[in-house]
N, C-alpha and C positions, 0 to 999 in steps of 0.2 A: 254234779256238769263237771266239775273243778275235775274229779280226779278221772273225768273218762279222759279226759283229755289228754291229763297229765302218762296213760296208758299207752294211748295208741303209739307214740313215737317208741316209746321202749320200745313197744312188741314189733316193730318196725325193725330195728337196730340187730333184736332178734335173728330177726327170721335173715337178715343180709349174713351174720355172722354163721348159722349155720349151709345159709347154702358155701358160702366159701370155706366150711367143714367140710364140705363134701368135694368140690369142687378139688381140690387135695387130698383125698382119699383116692377118689379115681387116680388121679396123676402116681400114686405110694404104687396104687397096684398095677398100674399097664409099666410104668417104667425101675420101680422099685425091686422091692423081691419074688422071684418069680414065683409060677404056680408048682404044685404037682405034677399037671397035665401037661406042660410046657417044659421038663425038664429034660430030654431028650431032644431039644431042640435049640440049635445055639444063639446064642445070646445077640441081637442088633449091634449093629454098629455105633457104640456111641458120639455122637458129633461135641466136635471140640466147642467150648464156649467161646464166642469171642470176644478178644482183650480190650478194656476200658482204651488203650491208648499201646500207640505205635510209637517204638521211639529207632534213630538213627544215627550215629555217628561217625560224622564227615574222619573220612580216611584219613586224613592229614592231620587228626589232633588238633583241628585249629579253633576247636570251641566248643561250646554245651554239646547235650545231641540235641537233634529236630524231631520234632513232633509231628507225629501227623494224625489224621481222623481216624478213628478205628476204621477194618477193613480195607485199609487204601494197602494197594497195589503196586503207590509207584514207588520210583528209585532214582535215589539224589545218587549222582556221581557229581565230586569235588576235587577240583586241581590246584598243590602247589602251587601260588604266587610268591614268585622270592619279592626282597625289599629288593625298590627301587634302587638302581643303582648307576654312578656319574658316566659310565660309559655304554650304558640303555641306547637301542637306536630307538627311532620315537614309534617303532610299532611296538617292543617291548614297553615303554615307558605307556602306551594307551589302554597296555591289560591293568599295568600296577598303576597309574592314576589316570583316570584317564582326564583329555581335555590340559592335558600340562605335556605342554611343548618345549619342555627345556634342553631333550636333544639339539630339535628342531635349532632352536637359536646357535647353544652353542655350538652347533656345525657352523654355524652361518658367521659366528663371533671368531671362531678356529680356523678360518676359511682362510687366514693370511700364511699361517705357518703351515699344512694339507692345503693346499689347492683343490680346488672340487672341477664338479661338472658343468656351472654353469654358462662359460663360453667355451671355448679352446683357443689354443695359441693357434693357428691356424689365421684366428681373427683379432689375432695382437693381442689377448688378454687369458691368463691360465687361469678363471673362474673364482678370482681371488672379489671376494665379499665384501671382509671387514682384516683392513691389513694389518699387521699385528703389529704391538706395540713399540716404540721407539721415541727418541725427542731432538730435534732438530736445534743449532744453539740459540737459546732464545724463549724456546719453548717449552710443556709441561712435558712427562712421559706419560704420552696418549696413544692413540690404534695412530699410524702413521698418515692418515690420510686430514686427520684431522690436526695435526703437528706444523701439518703443511701451511694449513690455511692459518694458523695462528701464526706461522711465519711469514705469511704473505701481507694478513689485516694488521698485524699487531706490528710488523717493524718493517717492513718491503716498501709498503704502500709508507706509511708517514714517513720514512726515518728518509728515502728516497724523494716523497716530494717536498721535506724540507730542504733538503740541497738543491733540487732544481728554483727553489723556490728562492735561498738564500743571494743563488750565483744571480738570477733574475735582480734581487734589488739591489748584489753590490756594484752592481753595472751602472744600472739604471742611479745609484748614487752616485760612482764614480763621473759619469757625463756630465749628472747636473753639475760639481761639484770643479771637473776640470775642466770637462769637454773632450773634444777629439784631441788627439798625441798627434803631434806635427804641425805638416803646412807653414812652418817658417821658412825653407828650403827656397832656395831661391830658382823662378822658370825659366829654360832655358829656349825651350822649341824645339831641341834634340830630342826625339824618342827613343827605349830601349824595350827591343821587346823582351817581354815577361814572361810570358807564360805563350805557347803555341796555338792555336788551333785546336788540335788533337787532344790536350790538357784542359784547358778551356772544357772544351765538351766531357771530358771525365770527368768533369769535377765537378759539373754542374748537373750531370746521370747522376754521381754520388747522392751531392747536396740535395737533389730532389728527392727522392726516392728515399733516403734517411726522412727530409720533412713527414711524406707522405708515411714513413714507420713509428716516426716517434709521435702526431697526433694521431693518428689510430690507437699505439698501445697506452698512450695518456687517457685518454678515452676507455676504453677498456681497461686502466686501472682504478684511474679519478671518477668518473664518469657516475660511476654509482652512487660516491657520495656527493657528487656533487652537481651533474645535470638531470640523474634520475628524478629526486623528489623539483625540479623547475619543469621537465617536460613531459613527464608521467612515463607508465610504464611500457604503455603499446609502442612510442616514438620513439623514444628511450633504446627498446628491443629493436626495432629496423635500423635504428642508426648504430649501434655496438653490431649488430648481424652485419651488415651493408661494409664498415672495416675492418673487421675480425677478416671478411673474407680478402676485402682490397689487401689488407695486411699479407697474407697467406700468398698472396700473388705476385705482392710488390718487394718479401723478402729474396729471394734468388734474384734477384733486379738486381738491388743494392749490394748484395755478394760478390756478384759478376764485376759490377763496380768499381766496387773496395779493392779488388785483386789487380786491376788492372789500372787503377790509377797510385795501389801498391809499388807495384812495381814499373810504373812512369813518374813517379814523383821521385822512389830509392837513391839516386844520384845523388840529387841535393842536399837530399836531409841526414845527409851521413856525417858521426861527431863531426867539428872543426874547431878551429880558433874563434875565442870572442863567445865562444856559449856561455860560457859558464859567469864573464864577466857581462852580456847584457841579461844573463837570471839573475844576479847579485843587486841589477838594479830596475828588475822586474820587467825590464824592455822599454823602462823611461818613466813608467811611473812615480820611482822614486828617484827624485834628483830633478827630473824636468828636462835634461838631456839625452836623446835616446841615442841609445851605445849602437856599436858600431856592428855591423854584422855581414855574413855574408846573402846570399842572393835567399836563403832561409832562415830565419832566426831561433836563438835556442826554443821561443816559446810555441810556434809555430814547428818545431820538429819532437816539442810534446807530444802536440796535436798527433802531429804522423803517427809515433811509436807508441805511444799511451792507447790512443782515442783510436785513431785507423789501420796500427797492428793487432792491439794489443786484447781492447776491449769489443773490436767490428770482430774477431775473434770466437772470443765467447760469444759475444751475439751469434753470428755466424752459426758458429757449430749446435748451440743451443736449438734457435730459432728453425734450424734442418731438423732437426729430435721433434719437435714440436709439431713440424710441420709432414711427420713420417716419411722423409724423403730419405734416413740412413738409411743404408743398407746394412740386413746385418748384425741387428736391431731385435729385443722382442717385442721392443715396446711397451713394458708394462707399464704400472700405475708408480711404483717405484723410479722407473726410469725417467717416466715424464716428468715427475712430480722436482726432482734433481733439476731438470733440465730448464725447466720453469726459473728454478731461483737462481740459479745461474742467469738465464736471462733474462731475469724480470731486476736483476741486480746491475750486472752492466749494460743494459738498456739504461739505468735511472742515473751510472755516472758519467757514460758516452753522453747522455743528451746535456746531463750538466756541463762537460768539457765544448762539446759541439754550440753550445748560447754563445760562452765566453767567446770559442773562433770566431763565428756568424759576427759578434761585434764589433772585436776587433778588426775582422775584411768588411766593414761596412760603416760606419757612422764611428766607431771607434779609434780607427787612424786614416788620418784625412788622405783620400789619394786610393789608398789602397781597394775601394769596387773600380774605379776605374781600370786599374791591372784588371783585373779576372772579366772585366765586359768589352774591354777593348782587345785587353791582352800587351797593353806597350804602358808604358810610364815614363816621367819627363827623367832627364840624366840627372835633376834638381832634386826630383823627388827620391831617386835610385842612393842618392849622394846621404842623403839624412836619414833615410832607413833603412836600406841597406849597404853601408859605403864600403865593405870589403869585398862584395860584387864589385858595383862601381868601378872601385879602383880595379880589380883585374880585369873587365871591359876595358877602361881605359890603355891597361894597360897589354891589350889584346892576347892575354889568357883564355879568357871566354867573350864569344862571336856575341855583339850587341844587336844582330839581326841571323836567329834562328832556322827559323825557316824561309827555307829556298825557293825567292818568287824568281817565276819562270819572266824573263824577261820581253818585252811586250809586242809582239807583233810590225813589222815596218807596213805600211799600205803600199802597198803599189802604185807606182805614177800612173795618171791618169792620163 
């Protein structure tokens, strides 16, 4: 029984081997050596054996062969991709380094050297997105816009605010220690016309427009640091927008008033005798006695020439540039930045100067407010504060009444 079990598998294996040998022999007879009866016929074309794999070498030689499946008829086309270059356009870089927008941002950064096409010159801006590298005094070498911001926030606003604060504290301290200057002259009851009606109107027009500009400009300059934390963004935004609009409207009115005032007050503000002595004694602040002067003393002449003429000229011209009302200018960002720097610096100094002038013209010098209010001063006040002018009036060189008063009409007899 056991022998029979071992013999059956062996017999089956032998039968399989015999069948395989028979198939091989049939193939040998069909495709191998031809028989004698078929010697006169052309042998059939033998089919090529299929390769085990297909290899395609990239035509740029940039890598190893690419292996395709057996029998594949696919073709592979390769393109030489150059190395990325700094001068590549954004489209070229998208092929060499997808999602790398360096050329685009390089163009944005270099737009200050080569103006682009974002805007046009007719609209006042030649398409410069980022300005070139430069440095204003007191700033680092950086883009021009950032240099302007540093100059404004690091120097102009802090130092300008300190100058104005110093003048306010100085006049307050002096008034607290010394009080007003003068007030010791005799009162005669006879008056002298110091300012005509026209002179007072133009003076008040210049003063009122200047106060509006000074207050609105101070809010725009210092409000971000002083008012915004208190008022909040919404209210402060509306306030600054309204004041900026008012500032732009009142600016030309101040310019007209200042020009008319300069022409009207010029004859009395030319240098004259006694100006140096007045300056050496600081107008009576040093020594107590008020030094003699003409119709306008040396301090008022400094305000006239330094404030009304020099500083106001810088403020007005730069303000006109910022208001975009100066003809013939391209009004590019560099021009506007320089105009703002000039405007801000000149404004800080003129505000500080006119604070001192307003103090002297109101509570700083006794009786001076009355002169601008009514136009007339007492002869005693003129002798105490402007003795040289009072002497010229007494000598008949200068008329005591400059406004021509029409004679009163007589009423007809009843």
